[in-house]
PQR file with spaces between the fields and no chain letter, atoms N, CA, C, O and H, PARSE charges and radii, in Angstrom:
ATOM       1  N    MET     1      14.761   -3.762   31.705 -0.4000 1.5000
ATOM       2  CA   MET     1      14.707   -4.549   32.684 -0.0000 2.0000
ATOM       3  C    MET     1      15.336   -6.023   31.804  0.5500 1.7000
ATOM       4  O    MET     1      14.766   -6.520   30.833 -0.5500 1.4000
ATOM       5  N    HIS     2      16.702   -6.565   32.456 -0.4000 1.5000
ATOM       6  CA   HIS     2      17.322   -7.979   32.367 -0.0000 2.0000
ATOM       7  C    HIS     2      17.047   -8.647   33.169  0.5500 1.7000
ATOM       8  O    HIS     2      16.240   -8.501   34.087 -0.5500 1.4000
ATOM       9  H    HIS     2      17.165   -6.161   33.245  0.4000 1.0000
ATOM      10  N    VAL     3      18.069   -9.929   32.752 -0.4000 1.5000
ATOM      11  CA   VAL     3      18.619  -10.990   33.578 -0.0000 2.0000
ATOM      12  C    VAL     3      19.389  -11.557   32.955  0.5500 1.7000
ATOM      13  O    VAL     3      19.426  -11.943   31.786 -0.5500 1.4000
ATOM      14  H    VAL     3      18.725  -10.047   32.006  0.4000 1.0000
ATOM      15  N    HIS     4      20.489  -11.643   34.360 -0.4000 1.5000
ATOM      16  CA   HIS     4      21.942  -12.424   34.408 -0.0000 2.0000
ATOM      17  C    HIS     4      22.084  -13.711   34.833  0.5500 1.7000
ATOM      18  O    HIS     4      23.046  -13.707   35.601 -0.5500 1.4000
ATOM      19  H    HIS     4      20.459  -11.329   35.309  0.4000 1.0000
ATOM      20  N    MET     5      21.532  -15.063   34.719 -0.4000 1.5000
ATOM      21  CA   MET     5      21.925  -16.346   35.431 -0.0000 2.0000
ATOM      22  C    MET     5      23.528  -16.571   34.739  0.5500 1.7000
ATOM      23  O    MET     5      24.084  -16.188   33.710 -0.5500 1.4000
ATOM      24  H    MET     5      20.750  -15.066   34.094  0.4000 1.0000
ATOM      25  N    LEU     6      23.826  -17.226   35.661 -0.4000 1.5000
ATOM      26  CA   LEU     6      24.948  -18.262   35.845 -0.0000 2.0000
ATOM      27  C    LEU     6      24.158  -19.273   36.435  0.5500 1.7000
ATOM      28  O    LEU     6      23.690  -19.280   37.573 -0.5500 1.4000
ATOM      29  H    LEU     6      23.373  -17.537   36.497  0.4000 1.0000
ATOM      30  N    VAL     7      24.065  -20.043   35.635 -0.4000 1.5000
ATOM      31  CA   VAL     7      23.769  -21.793   35.801 -0.0000 2.0000
ATOM      32  C    VAL     7      24.395  -22.508   35.399  0.5500 1.7000
ATOM      33  O    VAL     7      25.161  -22.180   34.492 -0.5500 1.4000
ATOM      34  H    VAL     7      24.445  -20.037   34.710  0.4000 1.0000
ATOM      35  N    LYS     8      24.363  -23.924   35.920 -0.4000 1.5000
ATOM      36  CA   LYS     8      24.968  -25.022   35.316 -0.0000 2.0000
ATOM      37  C    LYS     8      24.115  -25.990   34.768  0.5500 1.7000
ATOM      38  O    LYS     8      23.384  -26.668   35.490 -0.5500 1.4000
ATOM      39  H    LYS     8      23.741  -24.191   36.656  0.4000 1.0000
ATOM      40  N    LEU     9      24.163  -26.158   33.045 -0.4000 1.5000
ATOM      41  CA   LEU     9      22.937  -27.018   32.680 -0.0000 2.0000
ATOM      42  C    LEU     9      23.790  -27.544   31.309  0.5500 1.7000
ATOM      43  O    LEU     9      24.591  -27.018   30.535 -0.5500 1.4000
ATOM      44  H    LEU     9      24.757  -25.607   32.458  0.4000 1.0000
ATOM      45  N    PRO    10      22.979  -29.273   31.489 -0.5600 1.5000
ATOM      46  CA   PRO    10      23.290  -29.717   29.907  0.2800 2.0000
ATOM      47  C    PRO    10      23.379  -29.603   28.674  0.5500 1.7000
ATOM      48  O    PRO    10      22.433  -29.925   27.955 -0.5500 1.4000
ATOM      49  N    ARG    11      24.405  -29.175   28.231 -0.4000 1.5000
ATOM      50  CA   ARG    11      25.236  -28.154   27.244 -0.0000 2.0000
ATOM      51  C    ARG    11      23.484  -28.116   26.012  0.5500 1.7000
ATOM      52  O    ARG    11      22.829  -27.182   25.550 -0.5500 1.4000
ATOM      53  H    ARG    11      25.173  -28.913   28.815  0.4000 1.0000
ATOM      54  N    GLN    12      23.283  -30.367   25.877 -0.4000 1.5000
ATOM      55  CA   GLN    12      21.986  -30.344   24.669 -0.0000 2.0000
ATOM      56  C    GLN    12      20.671  -29.648   24.880  0.5500 1.7000
ATOM      57  O    GLN    12      19.774  -29.333   24.098 -0.5500 1.4000
ATOM      58  H    GLN    12      23.815  -31.126   26.253  0.4000 1.0000
ATOM      59  N    ASP    13      20.809  -29.523   25.994 -0.4000 1.5000
ATOM      60  CA   ASP    13      19.352  -28.901   26.615 -0.0000 2.0000
ATOM      61  C    ASP    13      19.485  -27.257   26.570  0.5500 1.7000
ATOM      62  O    ASP    13      18.722  -26.783   25.728 -0.5500 1.4000
ATOM      63  H    ASP    13      21.538  -29.778   26.629  0.4000 1.0000
ATOM      64  N    VAL    14      20.037  -26.568   27.063 -0.4000 1.5000
ATOM      65  CA   VAL    14      20.515  -25.234   27.060 -0.0000 2.0000
ATOM      66  C    VAL    14      19.195  -24.333   26.590  0.5500 1.7000
ATOM      67  O    VAL    14      18.710  -23.456   27.306 -0.5500 1.4000
ATOM      68  H    VAL    14      20.658  -26.953   27.746  0.4000 1.0000
ATOM      69  N    ALA    15      18.873  -24.562   25.745 -0.4000 1.5000
ATOM      70  CA   ALA    15      18.301  -23.139   24.824 -0.0000 2.0000
ATOM      71  C    ALA    15      16.240  -24.127   25.862  0.5500 1.7000
ATOM      72  O    ALA    15      15.286  -23.451   26.249 -0.5500 1.4000
ATOM      73  H    ALA    15      19.266  -25.274   25.164  0.4000 1.0000
ATOM      74  N    ALA    16      16.312  -25.256   25.922 -0.4000 1.5000
ATOM      75  CA   ALA    16      14.886  -25.681   25.722 -0.0000 2.0000
ATOM      76  C    ALA    16      14.538  -25.049   27.519  0.5500 1.7000
ATOM      77  O    ALA    16      13.719  -24.322   28.080 -0.5500 1.4000
ATOM      78  H    ALA    16      17.087  -25.806   25.608  0.4000 1.0000
ATOM      79  N    ILE    17      15.051  -25.400   27.670 -0.4000 1.5000
ATOM      80  CA   ILE    17      15.668  -25.310   29.575 -0.0000 2.0000
ATOM      81  C    ILE    17      15.205  -23.579   30.006  0.5500 1.7000
ATOM      82  O    ILE    17      14.576  -23.233   31.006 -0.5500 1.4000
ATOM      83  H    ILE    17      15.717  -25.991   27.214  0.4000 1.0000
ATOM      84  N    ILE    18      15.653  -22.846   29.090 -0.4000 1.5000
ATOM      85  CA   ILE    18      15.301  -21.417   29.527 -0.0000 2.0000
ATOM      86  C    ILE    18      14.633  -20.865   29.080  0.5500 1.7000
ATOM      87  O    ILE    18      14.295  -19.742   29.456 -0.5500 1.4000
ATOM      88  H    ILE    18      16.164  -23.128   28.277  0.4000 1.0000
ATOM      89  N    GLY    19      13.996  -21.748   27.642 -0.4000 1.5000
ATOM      90  CA   GLY    19      12.713  -21.428   27.516 -0.0000 2.0000
ATOM      91  C    GLY    19      11.569  -21.852   28.800  0.5500 1.7000
ATOM      92  O    GLY    19      10.855  -20.906   29.132 -0.5500 1.4000
ATOM      93  H    GLY    19      14.271  -22.660   27.336  0.4000 1.0000
ATOM      94  N    LYS    20      11.417  -22.679   29.268 -0.4000 1.5000
ATOM      95  CA   LYS    20      10.607  -23.512   30.533 -0.0000 2.0000
ATOM      96  C    LYS    20      10.807  -21.820   31.582  0.5500 1.7000
ATOM      97  O    LYS    20       9.840  -21.204   32.030 -0.5500 1.4000
ATOM      98  H    LYS    20      11.997  -23.448   28.997  0.4000 1.0000
ATOM      99  N    ILE    21      12.553  -21.310   31.792 -0.4000 1.5000
ATOM     100  CA   ILE    21      11.952  -20.861   32.673 -0.0000 2.0000
ATOM     101  C    ILE    21      11.418  -19.431   32.407  0.5500 1.7000
ATOM     102  O    ILE    21      10.610  -18.769   33.059 -0.5500 1.4000
ATOM     103  H    ILE    21      13.339  -21.811   31.427  0.4000 1.0000
ATOM     104  N    LYS    22      12.184  -19.098   31.111 -0.4000 1.5000
ATOM     105  CA   LYS    22      11.015  -17.828   30.895 -0.0000 2.0000
ATOM     106  C    LYS    22       9.310  -18.256   30.685  0.5500 1.7000
ATOM     107  O    LYS    22       8.549  -17.320   30.927 -0.5500 1.4000
ATOM     108  H    LYS    22      12.840  -19.636   30.582  0.4000 1.0000
ATOM     109  N    ARG    23       8.908  -19.053   30.428 -0.4000 1.5000
ATOM     110  CA   ARG    23       7.627  -19.475   30.404 -0.0000 2.0000
ATOM     111  C    ARG    23       7.228  -19.412   31.727  0.5500 1.7000
ATOM     112  O    ARG    23       6.144  -18.887   31.979 -0.5500 1.4000
ATOM     113  H    ARG    23       9.527  -19.813   30.231  0.4000 1.0000
ATOM     114  N    CYS    24       8.059  -19.949   32.800 -0.4000 1.5000
ATOM     115  CA   CYS    24       7.344  -20.134   34.173 -0.0000 2.0000
ATOM     116  C    CYS    24       7.017  -18.850   34.798  0.5500 1.7000
ATOM     117  O    CYS    24       5.974  -18.551   35.380 -0.5500 1.4000
ATOM     118  H    CYS    24       8.940  -20.376   32.595  0.4000 1.0000
ATOM     119  N    GLY    25       8.491  -17.838   34.508 -0.4000 1.5000
ATOM     120  CA   GLY    25       8.512  -16.244   35.296 -0.0000 2.0000
ATOM     121  C    GLY    25       7.159  -16.154   34.641  0.5500 1.7000
ATOM     122  O    GLY    25       6.339  -16.334   35.542 -0.5500 1.4000
ATOM     123  H    GLY    25       9.338  -18.081   34.035  0.4000 1.0000
ATOM     124  N    SER    26       6.362  -15.906   33.169 -0.4000 1.5000
ATOM     125  CA   SER    26       5.893  -15.287   32.198 -0.0000 2.0000
ATOM     126  C    SER    26       4.929  -15.390   32.993  0.5500 1.7000
ATOM     127  O    SER    26       4.347  -14.361   33.336 -0.5500 1.4000
ATOM     128  H    SER    26       7.027  -15.760   32.437  0.4000 1.0000
ATOM     129  N    LEU    27       4.374  -17.089   33.657 -0.4000 1.5000
ATOM     130  CA   LEU    27       2.922  -17.088   34.012 -0.0000 2.0000
ATOM     131  C    LEU    27       2.883  -16.986   35.435  0.5500 1.7000
ATOM     132  O    LEU    27       1.846  -16.956   36.099 -0.5500 1.4000
ATOM     133  H    LEU    27       4.847  -17.925   33.379  0.4000 1.0000
ATOM     134  N    SER    28       3.970  -16.937   35.851 -0.4000 1.5000
ATOM     135  CA   SER    28       3.957  -16.522   37.360 -0.0000 2.0000
ATOM     136  C    SER    28       3.374  -15.186   37.712  0.5500 1.7000
ATOM     137  O    SER    28       2.439  -15.013   38.494 -0.5500 1.4000
ATOM     138  H    SER    28       4.812  -16.961   35.311  0.4000 1.0000
ATOM     139  N    VAL    29       4.081  -14.181   36.995 -0.4000 1.5000
ATOM     140  CA   VAL    29       3.801  -12.220   37.463 -0.0000 2.0000
ATOM     141  C    VAL    29       2.363  -12.004   36.537  0.5500 1.7000
ATOM     142  O    VAL    29       1.843  -10.894   36.645 -0.5500 1.4000
ATOM     143  H    VAL    29       4.840  -14.321   36.360  0.4000 1.0000
ATOM     144  N    THR    30       1.669  -13.041   35.602 -0.4000 1.5000
ATOM     145  CA   THR    30       0.456  -12.923   34.553 -0.0000 2.0000
ATOM     146  C    THR    30      -0.621  -11.776   35.316  0.5500 1.7000
ATOM     147  O    THR    30      -1.333  -10.930   34.774 -0.5500 1.4000
ATOM     148  H    THR    30       2.092  -13.943   35.514  0.4000 1.0000
ATOM     149  N    GLN    31      -0.523  -11.955   36.138 -0.4000 1.5000
ATOM     150  CA   GLN    31      -1.938  -11.007   36.977 -0.0000 2.0000
ATOM     151  C    GLN    31      -1.139   -9.732   37.288  0.5500 1.7000
ATOM     152  O    GLN    31      -1.787   -8.710   37.062 -0.5500 1.4000
ATOM     153  H    GLN    31       0.055  -12.641   36.578  0.4000 1.0000
ATOM     154  N    THR    32      -0.381   -9.612   37.569 -0.4000 1.5000
ATOM     155  CA   THR    32       0.374   -7.952   38.321 -0.0000 2.0000
ATOM     156  C    THR    32       1.347   -7.788   36.576  0.5500 1.7000
ATOM     157  O    THR    32       2.487   -7.721   37.034 -0.5500 1.4000
ATOM     158  H    THR    32       0.145  -10.442   37.752  0.4000 1.0000
ATOM     159  N    MET    33       1.433   -7.745   35.860 -0.4000 1.5000
ATOM     160  CA   MET    33       2.256   -7.553   34.413 -0.0000 2.0000
ATOM     161  C    MET    33       1.802   -7.892   33.713  0.5500 1.7000
ATOM     162  O    MET    33       2.499   -8.447   32.863 -0.5500 1.4000
ATOM     163  H    MET    33       0.507   -7.799   35.488  0.4000 1.0000
ATOM     164  N    PRO    34       0.476   -7.855   33.509 -0.5600 1.5000
ATOM     165  CA   PRO    34      -0.031   -8.679   31.564  0.2800 2.0000
ATOM     166  C    PRO    34       0.785   -8.332   30.276  0.5500 1.7000
ATOM     167  O    PRO    34       1.448   -7.300   30.175 -0.5500 1.4000
ATOM     168  N    GLY    35       0.693   -9.153   29.433 -0.4000 1.5000
ATOM     169  CA   GLY    35       1.523   -8.660   28.328 -0.0000 2.0000
ATOM     170  C    GLY    35       2.748   -9.502   28.089  0.5500 1.7000
ATOM     171  O    GLY    35       2.917  -10.602   28.615 -0.5500 1.4000
ATOM     172  H    GLY    35       0.154   -9.991   29.515  0.4000 1.0000
ATOM     173  N    ARG    36       3.596   -8.917   27.262 -0.4000 1.5000
ATOM     174  CA   ARG    36       5.001  -10.099   26.809 -0.0000 2.0000
ATOM     175  C    ARG    36       5.877   -9.404   27.800  0.5500 1.7000
ATOM     176  O    ARG    36       5.932   -8.177   27.881 -0.5500 1.4000
ATOM     177  H    ARG    36       3.458   -8.024   26.835  0.4000 1.0000
ATOM     178  N    LEU    37       6.584  -10.251   28.576 -0.4000 1.5000
ATOM     179  CA   LEU    37       7.436  -10.342   29.096 -0.0000 2.0000
ATOM     180  C    LEU    37       8.757  -10.005   28.786  0.5500 1.7000
ATOM     181  O    LEU    37       9.369   -9.020   29.199 -0.5500 1.4000
ATOM     182  H    LEU    37       6.540  -11.248   28.510  0.4000 1.0000
ATOM     183  N    TRP    38       9.308  -11.198   27.764 -0.4000 1.5000
ATOM     184  CA   TRP    38      10.781  -11.602   27.896 -0.0000 2.0000
ATOM     185  C    TRP    38      10.376  -11.117   25.984  0.5500 1.7000
ATOM     186  O    TRP    38       9.346  -11.230   25.319 -0.5500 1.4000
ATOM     187  H    TRP    38       8.811  -11.999   27.429  0.4000 1.0000
ATOM     188  N    ALA    39      11.951  -10.500   25.619 -0.4000 1.5000
ATOM     189  CA   ALA    39      11.971  -10.822   24.269 -0.0000 2.0000
ATOM     190  C    ALA    39      12.101  -11.983   23.442  0.5500 1.7000
ATOM     191  O    ALA    39      11.827  -12.889   24.229 -0.5500 1.4000
ATOM     192  H    ALA    39      12.788  -10.408   26.160  0.4000 1.0000
ATOM     193  N    LYS    40      12.313  -12.425   22.512 -0.4000 1.5000
ATOM     194  CA   LYS    40      12.637  -13.474   21.370 -0.0000 2.0000
ATOM     195  C    LYS    40      14.273  -13.959   21.514  0.5500 1.7000
ATOM     196  O    LYS    40      15.210  -13.253   21.143 -0.5500 1.4000
ATOM     197  H    LYS    40      12.536  -11.689   21.873  0.4000 1.0000
ATOM     198  N    GLY    41      14.420  -15.345   22.145 -0.4000 1.5000
ATOM     199  CA   GLY    41      15.869  -15.803   22.389 -0.0000 2.0000
ATOM     200  C    GLY    41      16.628  -15.097   23.329  0.5500 1.7000
ATOM     201  O    GLY    41      16.267  -14.042   23.851 -0.5500 1.4000
ATOM     202  H    GLY    41      13.659  -15.919   22.446  0.4000 1.0000
ATOM     203  N    CYS    42      17.632  -15.653   23.533 -0.4000 1.5000
ATOM     204  CA   CYS    42      18.480  -15.121   24.690 -0.0000 2.0000
ATOM     205  C    CYS    42      20.258  -15.198   24.565  0.5500 1.7000
ATOM     206  O    CYS    42      20.782  -16.224   24.131 -0.5500 1.4000
ATOM     207  H    CYS    42      17.925  -16.509   23.109  0.4000 1.0000
ATOM     208  N    GLY    43      20.854  -14.342   24.872 -0.4000 1.5000
ATOM     209  CA   GLY    43      22.255  -14.499   24.946 -0.0000 2.0000
ATOM     210  C    GLY    43      23.209  -15.386   25.915  0.5500 1.7000
ATOM     211  O    GLY    43      23.552  -14.982   27.026 -0.5500 1.4000
ATOM     212  H    GLY    43      20.428  -13.508   25.225  0.4000 1.0000
ATOM     213  N    ILE    44      23.620  -16.700   25.350 -0.4000 1.5000
ATOM     214  CA   ILE    44      23.816  -17.618   26.040 -0.0000 2.0000
ATOM     215  C    ILE    44      25.070  -17.820   25.694  0.5500 1.7000
ATOM     216  O    ILE    44      25.424  -18.150   24.562 -0.5500 1.4000
ATOM     217  H    ILE    44      23.341  -17.029   24.448  0.4000 1.0000
ATOM     218  N    LYS    45      25.951  -17.599   26.832 -0.4000 1.5000
ATOM     219  CA   LYS    45      27.534  -17.716   27.337 -0.0000 2.0000
ATOM     220  C    LYS    45      28.064  -18.509   27.688  0.5500 1.7000
ATOM     221  O    LYS    45      27.761  -18.483   28.880 -0.5500 1.4000
ATOM     222  H    LYS    45      25.664  -17.331   27.752  0.4000 1.0000
ATOM     223  N    PRO    46      28.942  -19.594   27.515 -0.5600 1.5000
ATOM     224  CA   PRO    46      28.948  -20.923   27.450  0.2800 2.0000
ATOM     225  C    PRO    46      30.609  -20.473   28.361  0.5500 1.7000
ATOM     226  O    PRO    46      31.607  -20.205   27.692 -0.5500 1.4000
ATOM     227  N    ILE    47      30.643  -20.460   30.081 -0.4000 1.5000
ATOM     228  CA   ILE    47      31.511  -20.488   30.509 -0.0000 2.0000
ATOM     229  C    ILE    47      32.770  -20.817   29.813  0.5500 1.7000
ATOM     230  O    ILE    47      32.418  -21.661   28.989 -0.5500 1.4000
ATOM     231  H    ILE    47      29.832  -20.678   30.624  0.4000 1.0000
ATOM     232  N    LYS    48      34.117  -20.617   29.670 -0.4000 1.5000
ATOM     233  CA   LYS    48      35.386  -21.078   29.340 -0.0000 2.0000
ATOM     234  C    LYS    48      36.295  -21.416   30.293  0.5500 1.7000
ATOM     235  O    LYS    48      36.986  -22.407   30.059 -0.5500 1.4000
ATOM     236  H    LYS    48      34.403  -19.932   30.340  0.4000 1.0000
ATOM     237  N    ASP    49      36.401  -21.031   30.958 -0.4000 1.5000
ATOM     238  CA   ASP    49      37.151  -21.864   32.319 -0.0000 2.0000
ATOM     239  C    ASP    49      36.844  -21.426   33.838  0.5500 1.7000
ATOM     240  O    ASP    49      35.918  -20.621   33.931 -0.5500 1.4000
ATOM     241  H    ASP    49      35.840  -20.226   31.148  0.4000 1.0000
ATOM     242  N    LYS    50      37.378  -21.763   34.890 -0.4000 1.5000
ATOM     243  CA   LYS    50      37.136  -21.685   36.639 -0.0000 2.0000
ATOM     244  C    LYS    50      37.601  -19.352   36.463  0.5500 1.7000
ATOM     245  O    LYS    50      36.887  -18.538   37.048 -0.5500 1.4000
ATOM     246  H    LYS    50      38.131  -22.417   34.814  0.4000 1.0000
ATOM     247  N    THR    51      38.507  -19.030   35.818 -0.4000 1.5000
ATOM     248  CA   THR    51      38.549  -17.546   36.523 -0.0000 2.0000
ATOM     249  C    THR    51      36.919  -17.003   35.018  0.5500 1.7000
ATOM     250  O    THR    51      35.803  -16.563   35.296 -0.5500 1.4000
ATOM     251  H    THR    51      39.087  -19.691   35.342  0.4000 1.0000
ATOM     252  N    HIS    52      37.249  -17.171   34.215 -0.4000 1.5000
ATOM     253  CA   HIS    52      35.355  -17.279   33.058 -0.0000 2.0000
ATOM     254  C    HIS    52      34.466  -16.942   34.352  0.5500 1.7000
ATOM     255  O    HIS    52      34.148  -15.817   34.738 -0.5500 1.4000
ATOM     256  H    HIS    52      38.155  -17.528   33.989  0.4000 1.0000
ATOM     257  N    GLN    53      34.138  -18.176   34.929 -0.4000 1.5000
ATOM     258  CA   GLN    53      33.190  -17.968   36.181 -0.0000 2.0000
ATOM     259  C    GLN    53      32.998  -17.630   37.146  0.5500 1.7000
ATOM     260  O    GLN    53      31.956  -17.800   37.780 -0.5500 1.4000
ATOM     261  H    GLN    53      34.396  -19.089   34.615  0.4000 1.0000
ATOM     262  N    ILE    54      34.503  -16.756   37.678 -0.4000 1.5000
ATOM     263  CA   ILE    54      34.510  -16.298   39.235 -0.0000 2.0000
ATOM     264  C    ILE    54      34.132  -14.789   38.499  0.5500 1.7000
ATOM     265  O    ILE    54      33.281  -14.142   39.109 -0.5500 1.4000
ATOM     266  H    ILE    54      35.349  -16.619   37.164  0.4000 1.0000
ATOM     267  N    ASN    55      34.599  -14.263   37.437 -0.4000 1.5000
ATOM     268  CA   ASN    55      34.274  -13.146   36.349 -0.0000 2.0000
ATOM     269  C    ASN    55      32.712  -12.363   36.274  0.5500 1.7000
ATOM     270  O    ASN    55      32.251  -11.266   36.589 -0.5500 1.4000
ATOM     271  H    ASN    55      35.290  -14.789   36.942  0.4000 1.0000
ATOM     272  N    THR    56      32.069  -14.018   35.475 -0.4000 1.5000
ATOM     273  CA   THR    56      30.940  -13.255   35.489 -0.0000 2.0000
ATOM     274  C    THR    56      29.938  -13.635   36.523  0.5500 1.7000
ATOM     275  O    THR    56      28.767  -13.257   36.488 -0.5500 1.4000
ATOM     276  H    THR    56      32.443  -14.910   35.220  0.4000 1.0000
ATOM     277  N    PHE    57      30.644  -14.691   37.801 -0.4000 1.5000
ATOM     278  CA   PHE    57      29.993  -14.223   39.124 -0.0000 2.0000
ATOM     279  C    PHE    57      29.678  -12.767   39.633  0.5500 1.7000
ATOM     280  O    PHE    57      28.607  -12.177   39.779 -0.5500 1.4000
ATOM     281  H    PHE    57      31.596  -14.998   37.829  0.4000 1.0000
ATOM     282  N    ASN    58      30.812  -12.441   39.822 -0.4000 1.5000
ATOM     283  CA   ASN    58      31.498  -11.288   40.223 -0.0000 2.0000
ATOM     284  C    ASN    58      30.258   -9.861   38.901  0.5500 1.7000
ATOM     285  O    ASN    58      29.289   -9.280   39.391 -0.5500 1.4000
ATOM     286  H    ASN    58      31.682  -12.919   39.703  0.4000 1.0000
ATOM     287  N    TYR    59      30.522   -9.728   37.938 -0.4000 1.5000
ATOM     288  CA   TYR    59      30.481   -9.456   37.414 -0.0000 2.0000
ATOM     289  C    TYR    59      27.976   -8.870   37.676  0.5500 1.7000
ATOM     290  O    TYR    59      27.335   -7.819   37.641 -0.5500 1.4000
ATOM     291  H    TYR    59      31.309  -10.200   37.540  0.4000 1.0000
ATOM     292  N    ILE    60      27.709  -10.037   37.842 -0.4000 1.5000
ATOM     293  CA   ILE    60      26.607  -10.089   38.285 -0.0000 2.0000
ATOM     294  C    ILE    60      26.419   -9.341   39.476  0.5500 1.7000
ATOM     295  O    ILE    60      25.701   -8.341   39.481 -0.5500 1.4000
ATOM     296  H    ILE    60      28.230  -10.891   37.870  0.4000 1.0000
ATOM     297  N    LEU    61      27.144   -9.843   40.713 -0.4000 1.5000
ATOM     298  CA   LEU    61      26.979   -8.939   42.013 -0.0000 2.0000
ATOM     299  C    LEU    61      27.150   -8.431   42.239  0.5500 1.7000
ATOM     300  O    LEU    61      26.973   -8.133   43.420 -0.5500 1.4000
ATOM     301  H    LEU    61      27.727  -10.655   40.709  0.4000 1.0000
ATOM     302  N    ARG    62      28.168   -7.099   40.695 -0.4000 1.5000
ATOM     303  CA   ARG    62      28.171   -5.668   41.241 -0.0000 2.0000
ATOM     304  C    ARG    62      26.448   -5.188   40.233  0.5500 1.7000
ATOM     305  O    ARG    62      26.032   -4.059   39.975 -0.5500 1.4000
ATOM     306  H    ARG    62      28.312   -7.341   39.735  0.4000 1.0000
ATOM     307  N    HIS    63      26.118   -5.904   40.051 -0.4000 1.5000
ATOM     308  CA   HIS    63      24.768   -4.789   39.949 -0.0000 2.0000
ATOM     309  C    HIS    63      23.770   -4.691   40.637  0.5500 1.7000
ATOM     310  O    HIS    63      22.618   -4.578   40.220 -0.5500 1.4000
ATOM     311  H    HIS    63      26.457   -6.821   40.261  0.4000 1.0000
ATOM     312  N    ARG    64      24.214   -4.734   42.019 -0.4000 1.5000
ATOM     313  CA   ARG    64      23.629   -4.462   43.508 -0.0000 2.0000
ATOM     314  C    ARG    64      24.034   -3.115   43.450  0.5500 1.7000
ATOM     315  O    ARG    64      23.091   -2.467   43.905 -0.5500 1.4000
ATOM     316  H    ARG    64      25.150   -4.826   42.357  0.4000 1.0000
ATOM     317  N    GLU    65      24.935   -2.369   43.130 -0.4000 1.5000
ATOM     318  CA   GLU    65      25.592   -0.765   43.306 -0.0000 2.0000
ATOM     319  C    GLU    65      24.617   -0.076   42.235  0.5500 1.7000
ATOM     320  O    GLU    65      24.367    1.127   42.302 -0.5500 1.4000
ATOM     321  H    GLU    65      25.701   -2.896   42.760  0.4000 1.0000
ATOM     322  N    GLN    66      24.137   -0.820   41.347 -0.4000 1.5000
ATOM     323  CA   GLN    66      23.240   -0.266   40.536 -0.0000 2.0000
ATOM     324  C    GLN    66      21.586   -0.667   40.880  0.5500 1.7000
ATOM     325  O    GLN    66      20.694   -0.468   40.055 -0.5500 1.4000
ATOM     326  H    GLN    66      24.340   -1.797   41.292  0.4000 1.0000
ATOM     327  N    GLY    67      21.378   -1.176   42.042 -0.4000 1.5000
ATOM     328  CA   GLY    67      20.087   -1.886   42.740 -0.0000 2.0000
ATOM     329  C    GLY    67      19.120   -2.465   41.846  0.5500 1.7000
ATOM     330  O    GLY    67      18.039   -2.012   41.471 -0.5500 1.4000
ATOM     331  H    GLY    67      22.102   -1.338   42.713  0.4000 1.0000
ATOM     332  N    ALA    68      19.979   -4.063   41.441 -0.4000 1.5000
ATOM     333  CA   ALA    68      19.839   -5.052   40.959 -0.0000 2.0000
ATOM     334  C    ALA    68      19.224   -5.900   42.572  0.5500 1.7000
ATOM     335  O    ALA    68      19.410   -5.772   43.782 -0.5500 1.4000
ATOM     336  H    ALA    68      20.857   -4.431   41.746  0.4000 1.0000
ATOM     337  N    TRP    69      18.567   -6.618   41.813 -0.4000 1.5000
ATOM     338  CA   TRP    69      17.878   -7.695   42.714 -0.0000 2.0000
ATOM     339  C    TRP    69      18.996   -8.801   42.640  0.5500 1.7000
ATOM     340  O    TRP    69      19.137   -9.236   41.497 -0.5500 1.4000
ATOM     341  H    TRP    69      18.416   -6.723   40.830  0.4000 1.0000
ATOM     342  N    VAL    70      19.778   -9.329   43.537 -0.4000 1.5000
ATOM     343  CA   VAL    70      20.425  -10.340   42.682 -0.0000 2.0000
ATOM     344  C    VAL    70      20.343  -11.053   44.649  0.5500 1.7000
ATOM     345  O    VAL    70      20.231  -10.714   45.827 -0.5500 1.4000
ATOM     346  H    VAL    70      19.663   -8.976   44.465  0.4000 1.0000
ATOM     347  N    TRP    71      20.568  -12.652   43.360 -0.4000 1.5000
ATOM     348  CA   TRP    71      20.320  -13.706   44.259 -0.0000 2.0000
ATOM     349  C    TRP    71      21.626  -15.141   44.199  0.5500 1.7000
ATOM     350  O    TRP    71      22.117  -15.702   43.219 -0.5500 1.4000
ATOM     351  H    TRP    71      20.660  -12.927   42.403  0.4000 1.0000
ATOM     352  N    THR    72      21.784  -15.292   45.217 -0.4000 1.5000
ATOM     353  CA   THR    72      23.090  -16.034   45.051 -0.0000 2.0000
ATOM     354  C    THR    72      22.662  -17.254   45.834  0.5500 1.7000
ATOM     355  O    THR    72      21.726  -17.117   46.622 -0.5500 1.4000
ATOM     356  H    THR    72      21.386  -14.837   46.014  0.4000 1.0000
ATOM     357  N    PHE    73      23.370  -18.684   45.676 -0.4000 1.5000
ATOM     358  CA   PHE    73      23.126  -19.572   46.608 -0.0000 2.0000
ATOM     359  C    PHE    73      24.051  -19.338   48.222  0.5500 1.7000
ATOM     360  O    PHE    73      23.960  -20.002   49.254 -0.5500 1.4000
ATOM     361  H    PHE    73      24.130  -18.795   45.036  0.4000 1.0000
ATOM     362  N    ARG    74      24.895  -18.168   47.921 -0.4000 1.5000
ATOM     363  CA   ARG    74      24.880  -18.201   49.000 -0.0000 2.0000
ATOM     364  C    ARG    74      24.908  -17.593   49.650  0.5500 1.7000
ATOM     365  O    ARG    74      25.839  -17.384   50.428 -0.5500 1.4000
ATOM     366  H    ARG    74      24.969  -17.628   47.082  0.4000 1.0000
ATOM     367  N    ALA    75      23.656  -16.945   49.571 -0.4000 1.5000
ATOM     368  CA   ALA    75      22.440  -16.473   50.387 -0.0000 2.0000
ATOM     369  C    ALA    75      22.624  -15.431   51.340  0.5500 1.7000
ATOM     370  O    ALA    75      21.985  -15.517   52.389 -0.5500 1.4000
ATOM     371  H    ALA    75      22.901  -17.115   48.938  0.4000 1.0000
ATOM     372  N    GLU    76      23.778  -13.959   51.068 -0.4000 1.5000
ATOM     373  CA   GLU    76      24.175  -13.565   51.758 -0.0000 2.0000
ATOM     374  C    GLU    76      22.967  -12.446   52.430  0.5500 1.7000
ATOM     375  O    GLU    76      23.244  -11.754   53.409 -0.5500 1.4000
ATOM     376  H    GLU    76      24.297  -13.890   50.215  0.4000 1.0000
């Protein structure tokens, strides 16, 4: 299992913020899923332009077809 996120973050704090997200996620499920949840590090890919942003958004949405849980700000 893995996670895709399209988020706007301050460039200088990305790794620290992702670390906090992973830590909070792990702590919130530790009762039902003990053990290691995340791998070390992450694949951060900065968005280059509006087209790249739209393509990335649609790529994430397409994961629904494979049974993935997907949430968007649009609350579809």
